[in-house]
N, C-alpha and C positions, 0 to 999 in steps of 0.2 A: 338965408336959410341954408343949413347944411343937411345933406341927405347922404346916407351911407348905404351901399349895397355891395353884396359879395357875389362875384362871378365865380362859381365853383368849378366850372370846367377849366378855367385858366388860372385858378388860384390867385385871384387878384381882388383887392378891395378897391372899389371906386367910391370916392368921396366927392360929392358935388357941392360946390360952394357957389356963392353969387358971382364970383369972378371966373369960375371954370371948374374943371374936374381934376382930381388927383387920383392917380393909380398907385396903390401900394401893394407889393407882394404880400400875400397872406402868410406864407411860411416865415418871412422875416419878422413880421409883427408878432406872430404866435411864438416863435422861438425865443425872442427876447423876453416876452412876458412869462413864458413857461419856465425859462431858466431862472428868472427872478423869483417866481413863486416856489420853485423847487428849493432854491437857496434859503428862502424864508422858512419853508416847512422844515428843512433839515436843521436850521438854526433853532427853531422852537421845539422840535421833536424831543430833544434831550430834556429840556426843561419840563415839558409836558409829561414825559414818561416818568421822570423823577417825582413830580408832584402826584401823579396817579399812584405810583407805588407807595409813596409815603402815606397818602390818604388811605389806601387799602390796608396798610400795616396798622395805622391808627384805628381803623374800624375793627379789624380783627382783634387787636389788643383790648379795645373797649368792650367788645362782645365777650371776650374771654373773662375779663375782670367782672363784668356785670352778671355773667352766668353763674357765679358762685352763689348768688342769692337763691334762685330756684333750685340749685343743685346741692344746697348745703346738707340736707339730710342724707343724700346719696353719698356725699363726700364723708360725712361723719360716720356712716355705716362702714364704708370701705376703709377708713383710717383706723377706727377704734373697735369695730365689731366683726372684722374679718370678711368684709365685702370685697368687691372687685378691686384688685390692686391697680388696675388701669385708671380708674377714677381718682384714686389716691395720688397716683403719679402725675396726673394731669394738673391737679390743683396744688401740688406741693410747692411750686414757686410762689403762689399767693401766701402760703403759710410762712415762707421765708421773709416775705416783705413785711409781715406783722412784727418783726423785730424793731421796726421804727414806730415810736408811739403815735405819731400823727396818722400814719397809714393804718395802724391797728385800730385806732379810734374810728376812722372813716369806714373801714371795712366791717367792723363789728356793728356799727350803726346801720349800715346797709343790710347786713345779714339779719339783724334783729327786725328790721322792717319786713323782711320776707318770712321769717319764721313765726311771727306773732299773729 
């Protein structure tokens, strides 16, 4: 049977086995494991950060594109009837993408679903 106990005053780990006791300095074992975990965290932090930023960008773009449905009449008013130029400017890039027939078809179908 193996028992482990930490002597905090002396910063030692005492591991008791069937054949005797082992005394291991706490600082030595913690330093090695903390250095290893820091290296692993630094290695994965860039990958995780890039994935988080890409996911956030994709979510913002999806919300932007999907927001034209409920905002269509506000956009129409601002574009053709002299409404807010800010709304017209915000959705102008979506108007540019309608030069491609497939995108135009998908966007028009989505807008039709909202305005009917």
